[in-house]
ZABA-711702 format. One record per residue (C-alpha): z, y, x; residue in three letters. Coordinates in steps of 0.1 Angstrom, whole numbers, padded with zeros to 4 digits, always signed. Each point is the difference from the previous one (the first is absolute). Example, Ala and Ser with C-alpha at 12.3 -4.5 7.8 and 13.67 -1.06 7.14 Angstrom:
2
+0078-0045+0123ALA -0007+0034+0014SER 
//
This chain:
556
+0745+1744+1364MET -0028+0026+0003ASN -0035-0018+0002LEU -0029+0011+0018ARG -0024-0024-0010GLU -0008-0035-0012LYS -0033-0019+0004PHE -0008-0036-0005LYS -0004-0027+0033CYS -0034-0009+0002LYS +0011-0036+0012SER +0025-0008-0027CYS -0001+0021-0027GLY +0035+0011+0005GLU +0012+0033-0011LEU +0014+0021+0033LEU +0025+0029-0001VAL -0002+0027+0029VAL +0031+0020-0002PRO -0001+0037+0012ARG +0018+0006+0032PRO +0033+0016+0001LYS +0000+0036+0006LYS +0014+0015+0030ARG +0027+0026-0005LYS -0006+0032+0018LYS +0028+0011+0024PRO +0023+0025-0010LYS -0006+0035+0016PRO +0028+0009+0029ALA +0025+0022-0012PRO +0000+0038+0005VAL +0020+0019+0021ASP +0020+0027-0020ASP -0008+0028+0023ASP -0040-0013+0004ASP -0005-0003-0040ASP -0024+0030+0000PHE -0021-0020+0028LEU +0007-0034-0017GLY -0015+0016-0036ALA -0032+0003+0014LEU -0023-0031-0014SER -0032-0016+0012ASP -0018+0008-0033ALA -0021+0030+0015VAL -0011-0025+0032ASP -0015-0024-0027ASP -0021+0027-0018GLU -0014+0016+0031PHE -0011-0035+0018ASP -0020-0003-0031ALA -0014+0032-0006MET -0038+0005+0000PRO -0014+0032+0017VAL -0025+0018-0019ALA -0032+0007+0021PRO -0005+0039+0014LEU -0030+0018-0015PRO -0028+0000+0029LYS -0005+0032+0013PRO -0036+0016+0003THR -0013+0021+0024ARG +0007+0034-0020ARG +0033-0013+0000GLY +0005-0007-0038GLY +0002-0037-0012TYR -0027-0027-0009SER -0002-0018-0036SER +0014-0030+0013GLY -0033-0021-0002LYS -0008-0024+0026LYS -0025+0004+0024LYS -0025-0027+0017LYS +0014-0012+0034LYS -0015+0015+0032SER -0017-0020+0024LYS +0017+0017+0025ASN +0035-0014-0002SER +0012+0026+0028GLU -0012+0030-0025GLY +0017-0018-0026THR +0033-0005+0017LEU -0001+0034+0009LYS -0004+0016-0036LYS +0028-0026-0010LEU +0024+0010+0028ALA +0016+0029-0023PRO +0002-0023-0029ILE +0016-0028+0018ILE +0024+0027+0018SER +0014+0014-0032ALA +0005-0034-0015LEU +0019-0010+0031PHE +0021+0025-0003ILE +0005-0002-0036GLY +0012-0033+0004LEU +0022+0008+0028VAL +0018+0031-0017LEU +0006-0018-0033ILE +0015-0026+0020SER +0020+0021+0015ILE +0013+0019-0030VAL +0005-0034-0018GLY +0021-0012+0025LYS +0021+0028+0007PHE +0014+0000-0034ILE +0012-0029+0002SER +0006-0014+0033ARG +0035+0016+0009TYR +0018-0031-0022GLY -0009-0026+0030LYS +0020+0019+0023TYR +0033-0008-0011LYS +0010-0025+0030LYS +0001+0027+0024TYR +0034+0015+0002VAL +0001+0038-0012ALA +0014+0028+0025ASN +0025+0016-0010GLN -0005+0029+0025GLU -0028+0016+0007VAL -0015+0003+0029THR -0036+0013+0007TRP -0023-0010+0023ILE -0038+0011+0009GLU -0020-0032-0008PHE -0036-0008+0006SER -0024-0032+0000PRO -0011-0012+0030PRO -0037+0011-0005GLY +0015+0035-0006GLY -0014+0004-0037GLN +0026+0023-0008PHE +0036+0013+0006THR +0030+0004-0020VAL +0037+0003-0004LEU +0013-0032-0012MET +0038-0008-0014PRO +0005-0025+0025GLY -0018-0024+0018ARG -0029-0014-0024PRO -0008-0031-0008VAL -0035-0009+0003PRO -0023-0023-0024ARG -0038-0009-0003MET -0018-0005-0029GLN -0033-0012-0001PRO -0022+0014-0030THR -0032-0019+0005GLY -0018+0034+0018PHE +0024+0008+0022VAL +0038-0004+0012THR +0026+0024-0013GLU +0026+0007+0029HIS +0035+0008-0019HIS +0027+0016+0014HIS +0035+0005-0022MET +0032+0012+0008ALA +0027+0005-0026LYS +0035+0013-0005THR +0025-0004-0029LYS -0013+0029-0017LYS -0040+0001+0007PHE -0028-0019+0019ALA -0030+0011+0019CYS -0028-0021+0007ASP -0035+0013+0020ALA -0030-0023-0004THR -0035+0002+0021TYR -0033-0020-0008ALA -0024+0005+0028ASP -0036+0008-0014VAL -0028-0025+0018PRO -0025+0018+0022GLU -0028-0014-0024MET +0015+0025-0029VAL -0014+0031-0003VAL +0022+0028-0012LEU -0009+0035-0013ASN +0014+0031-0017ASP -0019-0010-0033THR +0011-0036+0000ILE +0038+0010+0008ILE -0003+0023-0025ASP -0011-0023-0028GLN +0022-0029+0008MET +0034+0023+0001LEU -0012+0010-0036GLY -0005-0036-0008GLY +0033-0009+0016ILE +0017+0030-0023ARG -0013-0017-0030GLU +0006-0036+0008VAL +0035+0006+0004PHE +0002+0019-0032LYS -0017-0025-0023GLN +0008-0035+0020LYS +0038+0004+0012VAL +0024-0019-0024ALA +0037+0011-0003GLU -0004+0032+0019VAL +0007+0036-0013THR -0028+0024+0020LEU +0014+0031+0003LEU -0023+0018+0021SER -0032-0004+0022ASP -0020+0023+0019HIS -0019+0006+0030PRO +0017+0005+0034ILE -0015+0009+0034THR +0016-0005+0037LEU -0017+0019+0025GLY -0039-0008-0009THR +0011-0036-0018VAL -0004+0001-0034ARG +0023-0024-0021GLY +0018-0003-0034ILE +0036+0001-0009GLU +0016-0021-0031PHE +0036+0007-0012GLU +0011-0025-0025PHE +0032-0020-0016GLU +0007-0037-0007ARG +0032-0010-0018ALA +0025+0009+0031GLN -0023+0016+0025SER -0014+0034+0007HIS -0034-0003+0020HIS -0018+0025+0023TRP -0031-0015+0016MET -0030+0014+0019ARG -0030-0014+0011ALA -0025+0015+0025TYR -0037-0016+0010VAL -0010+0010+0036THR -0030-0010+0017LYS +0016-0031+0012LYS +0029-0011-0018HIS +0019+0004-0035VAL +0033+0008+0007VAL +0026+0003-0028THR +0035+0011-0001VAL +0028-0004-0028GLU +0038+0013-0006PHE +0018-0014-0028PHE +0034+0003-0011MET +0024-0007-0029GLU -0012+0018-0033LYS +0021+0028-0002GLY +0011-0002+0034GLY +0000+0035+0025SER -0017-0008+0033GLN -0026+0027+0001THR +0011+0011+0033GLU -0006-0037+0016ALA -0036-0005-0020ARG -0007+0036+0011ASP +0010-0013+0037LYS -0023-0028-0005PHE -0030+0016-0013PHE -0001+0028+0023ASN +0003-0021+0032SER -0033-0018-0005LEU -0028+0005+0024THR -0032-0018-0004LEU -0018-0004+0036GLY +0020+0033+0011GLY -0009+0019-0034THR +0037+0015-0010PRO +0007-0005-0033ALA +0005+0035-0021ALA +0036+0013-0004THR +0016-0006-0037GLY +0011-0020-0029SER -0023-0024-0014PRO -0023+0018-0030GLY +0007+0033+0015SER +0008+0022+0027SER +0037+0002+0001GLY +0003-0013-0040THR +0023-0022-0015SER -0003-0039-0009PRO -0020-0002-0035GLY -0019+0031+0007THR -0040-0003+0006THR -0016+0026+0021ALA -0022+0007+0026SER +0008-0012+0039THR -0014+0030+0015THR +0026+0015+0026THR +0006+0036+0011PRO -0018+0011+0033ALA +0021-0014+0028ALA +0018+0028+0019SER -0023-0007+0028ASN -0029+0005-0013GLU -0023+0031+0004LYS +0000+0024-0030PRO -0026-0007-0028TYR -0024+0024+0002LEU -0004-0004+0037GLU -0007-0036-0005ARG -0025+0010-0030ARG -0017+0027+0024ALA -0005-0029+0032ASN -0011-0024-0028PHE -0037-0009-0011LYS -0001-0025-0029THR -0027-0027+0007SER -0019-0008-0038LEU -0007-0037-0001THR -0024+0013-0028SER -0020+0038-0006ALA -0008+0007-0032GLY +0010+0023-0034PRO +0030-0009-0018ALA +0003-0034-0018PRO -0002+0014-0035GLN -0029+0015-0022GLN +0000+0033-0013PHE -0022+0019-0028GLU -0018+0031+0009ALA +0018+0028-0021GLU -0005+0041-0008GLN +0033+0018+0000PRO +0006+0014-0034PRO +0003+0035-0005ALA +0025+0019+0020GLY +0000-0026+0025VAL -0020+0006+0033GLU -0013-0026+0026GLU +0004+0010+0034VAL -0004-0013+0035VAL +0026+0001+0029TYR -0002-0008+0034GLN +0019-0033+0016SER -0009-0004+0036GLY -0036-0005-0001ASP +0000-0009-0037LEU -0011+0025-0028GLN +0020-0015-0031LEU +0000+0006-0036LYS +0030+0014-0018ALA +0000+0012-0036TRP +0020+0032-0006VAL +0019+0007-0038ASP +0010+0036-0002LYS -0002-0002-0040ARG +0042+0009+0001GLY +0000+0029+0027VAL +0013+0030-0017LYS +0008+0022+0031GLY -0017+0013+0028ASP +0019-0026+0022LYS +0009-0036-0015ALA +0021-0030+0013PRO -0023-0028+0008ALA +0000-0038-0001LEU -0019-0021+0021VAL -0004-0032-0017PHE -0009-0035+0012PHE -0018-0025-0028HIS +0007-0037+0001GLY -0020-0028+0012GLY -0027+0008+0022PHE -0026+0022-0021ALA +0005+0033-0020PHE -0010+0003-0038GLY +0007+0031-0023GLY +0027-0015-0018GLY +0023+0000+0034ASP -0002+0038-0004LEU +0007+0001-0034GLU +0037-0018+0009GLU +0011+0031+0015CYS -0002+0022-0036LYS +0038+0005+0006PRO -0005+0016+0034PHE -0032+0018-0014ARG +0019+0015-0031ASP +0030+0009+0021ALA -0029+0026+0018GLY -0007-0020+0029TYR -0032-0003+0019VAL -0006-0039+0006VAL -0024-0014+0026MET -0012-0033-0001ALA -0017-0012+0033PRO -0018-0027+0002MET +0004-0016+0034LEU -0028-0016+0028ARG -0017-0029-0016GLY +0008+0007-0033GLU -0021+0013-0029ASN -0032+0001+0026GLY +0016+0022+0023ASN -0008-0009+0037PRO +0023-0021+0021GLY +0013-0034+0001SER +0028-0013-0019PHE +0034-0003+0021GLU +0029-0005-0022LEU +0027+0025+0009PHE -0011+0010+0033PHE -0032+0025-0001GLY +0009+0006-0035GLU +0032+0017+0006VAL -0018+0025+0025ASP -0025+0005-0032ASP +0032+0011-0019GLY +0011+0020+0027LYS -0034+0019+0001ALA +0002+0005-0040ALA +0035+0017-0001CYS -0012+0023+0032GLN -0033+0007-0024TRP +0022+0010-0025LEU +0025+0021+0017ALA -0030+0024+0009LYS -0011+0007-0035GLN +0005+0036-0012GLU +0015-0012-0033TYR +0025-0024+0016VAL +0037+0011+0007ASP +0002-0019+0034SER +0034+0001+0000SER +0004-0024-0031LYS -0027-0030+0008ILE +0014-0035-0010PHE -0018-0034+0002ALA +0001-0032-0022PHE -0013-0031-0003GLY +0000-0030-0024HIS -0005-0036+0014SER -0021+0000+0032VAL -0001+0035-0004GLY +0040+0002+0004GLY -0009-0019+0027GLY -0021+0028+0018VAL +0028+0031-0014SER +0026-0021+0018ALA -0015-0001+0033MET -0006+0043-0001LEU +0041-0002+0006SER -0005-0014+0034LEU -0023+0032+0008MET +0010+0030+0016ASP -0034+0022-0008ASP -0003-0004-0039VAL +0006+0033-0023PRO +0021-0021-0027ILE +0038+0008-0005VAL +0004-0036-0010HIS -0019-0032-0013SER +0005-0025-0029GLY -0011-0034-0009SER -0001-0027-0031SER -0004-0031+0011GLY -0008+0006+0035GLY +0024-0014+0026LEU -0013-0028+0019TYR +0012-0022+0031GLY -0021-0012+0025VAL +0001-0038-0017GLU -0023+0015-0027THR -0029-0003+0020PHE +0006-0038+0004SER -0009+0002-0035GLN -0029+0020+0000TRP -0018-0021+0023SER -0031+0003-0026ASP -0001+0039+0006ILE +0013+0007+0034ARG -0022+0014+0023PRO +0016-0006+0033PHE +0017-0031+0019GLY +0039-0007+0003MET +0002-0009+0036ASN +0012+0035+0009ASP +0031+0005-0017PRO -0005+0039-0001GLN -0029-0007-0022GLU +0022-0005-0025THR +0031+0020+0012LYS -0017+0033-0005LEU -0015-0003-0030ARG +0034+0000-0019VAL +0028+0021-0007LEU +0027-0026-0002VAL +0006-0006+0037GLY -0005+0034+0010ASN +0027+0016-0023VAL +0019+0015+0030THR -0034+0020+0010GLN -0004+0019-0032MET -0004+0037+0003LYS +0004+0009-0036ARG +0012-0019-0032THR -0015-0022-0018HIS +0009-0009-0037PHE -0008-0036-0010ALA +0002-0014-0033TYR -0004-0036-0006ILE -0003-0015-0036GLY +0030-0022-0011SER -0026-0030-0002THR -0027+0011+0025ASP -0017-0026+0022PHE +0027-0017+0024PRO -0018+0015+0031PHE +0012+0034-0013HIS +0030-0005-0021SER +0020-0021+0029ASN -0008+0023+0024ILE +0022+0029-0019THR +0031-0026+0000LEU +0006+0002+0036THR +0014+0032+0002GLY -0025+0004+0031LEU +0008+0012+0034GLU +0006+0035+0008GLY +0035+0003-0016GLY +0018+0028-0017ALA -0024+0027+0016ASN -0034-0018-0011SER -0027+0020-0016LYS -0008-0029-0019LEU +0012+0004-0033ARG -0007-0032-0024SER +0005-0003-0040ARG -0006-0028-0024LYS -0023+0009-0030MET +0001-0013-0031PRO -0034-0023-0005GLY -0025-0024+0022ASP -0022+0014+0024HIS -0022+0021-0025PHE +0023+0010-0028THR +0025+0013+0026SER -0028+0024+0011PHE +0006+0025-0027GLY +0038+0006+0001PRO -0002-0001+0039SER -0026+0026+0002LEU +0021+0025-0028ARG +0032-0008+0021GLU -0021+0013+0033TYR -0008+0032-0019LEU +0033+0006-0009SER +0007-0004+0038VAL -0027+0027+0010THR +0011+0022-0024GLN +0037+0000+0011GLN -0010+0007+0039THR +0001+0036+0014LYS 
//
């Protein structure tokens, strides 16, 4: 007999023995239907992990938009003022806890629905909860389930077939919670890190930002032992909405998956078309979710001409610079862009005749340095004039930093200035840029009055979701979708006026390399030519520049 404890009776002194109570046997789990084994294989381990997971406090925003050191401040006597100051932090923690809970529950929840009969025939119905938080097509009438989290109640709606399952969940954001772009950006980034570091028994295949209209979110693709999942989480001002599609590993249900995701609307905002992770890519591919311009949408140049960007902050570009003097053989000039007088360096050291071909080179980052011009040595050695413009707000130039908007006007103006120079063959002007400069060069392909044959870029393709990751430098808000749509080539490819050669490093940053895998929109007649190059964002630049030089030399 197992003994728990021995002790003497205080009255008689006799040794007493207390036996340990017998353990109750745990009931055996119910047998799993063979047709539903990939659902039953999902365990509750992740539920327990997420329920006990602590949430790290967010850094406190300062008035200048940076972050404080985290030191505690003395309590204010004005309790109302204190609450106002703490509101953003409370809101951020709230959203973090809700999203972490939803992420954890989604990964392991489906084994709990085995008691519902799986449908052999799929009948899609349009479903919306009573509050109209979202509308989505479901493969049959969904089964509702409520899950209190301690903060809010998650409302789950799940429908499944023998081959796949769909789940749509929402949680209402209380009125006391204050959400803004910065907090949402921080929390989506935090959820990504939590997912990567804390989720057990999951193979994470991809994760990247997504947008649905003006609503931002994040998408995960992952696998468990027998199942393949795609999950999208969106944060609106009033709700957290998460939708997930999953199927047997190795299954082929892409048509059903796309039908489910593409039908989603949030408060009347339609979902973007295309497969998860791309605009028409296949499962397992990470890519931009940006979609082509709708057929009924006005042409790009018309939309841009009728749009005026609304800057939330006006000032110089967000990068320090050193005042440098051009080396011998390089001239500093001034070119006109609208009302702005902007600087540029012009290198004529390689010119061998009266009229030379020319390259307008857009530097990476947000400030120009002499080293940027030296990177163009292959073009100089080939006899090209090289012009390196400094854009508005850079290197002491007038104007405010606009991030891919006014800067594109400056790039066009630089090309127009160069075409008027007597030492330049105006029929052989090309443009190329690296990184951010590549983004500017890519946008020139949408303009109809730029005197260049074609353009190229290295690590310069961007989608609208990139701006969510740049909340610390983004000088505009994201409530108006045109603010982002008009700043990127991806999504406007069908509107291109001339060819653009986009080179992307094989190990470049995800928001560059993922885009190249989509095939992009435009079809066989697209003017966008993309090519993978060996190296990362920086080491791929040299090979890309030399490849583009070869292209220009073959251009008649």
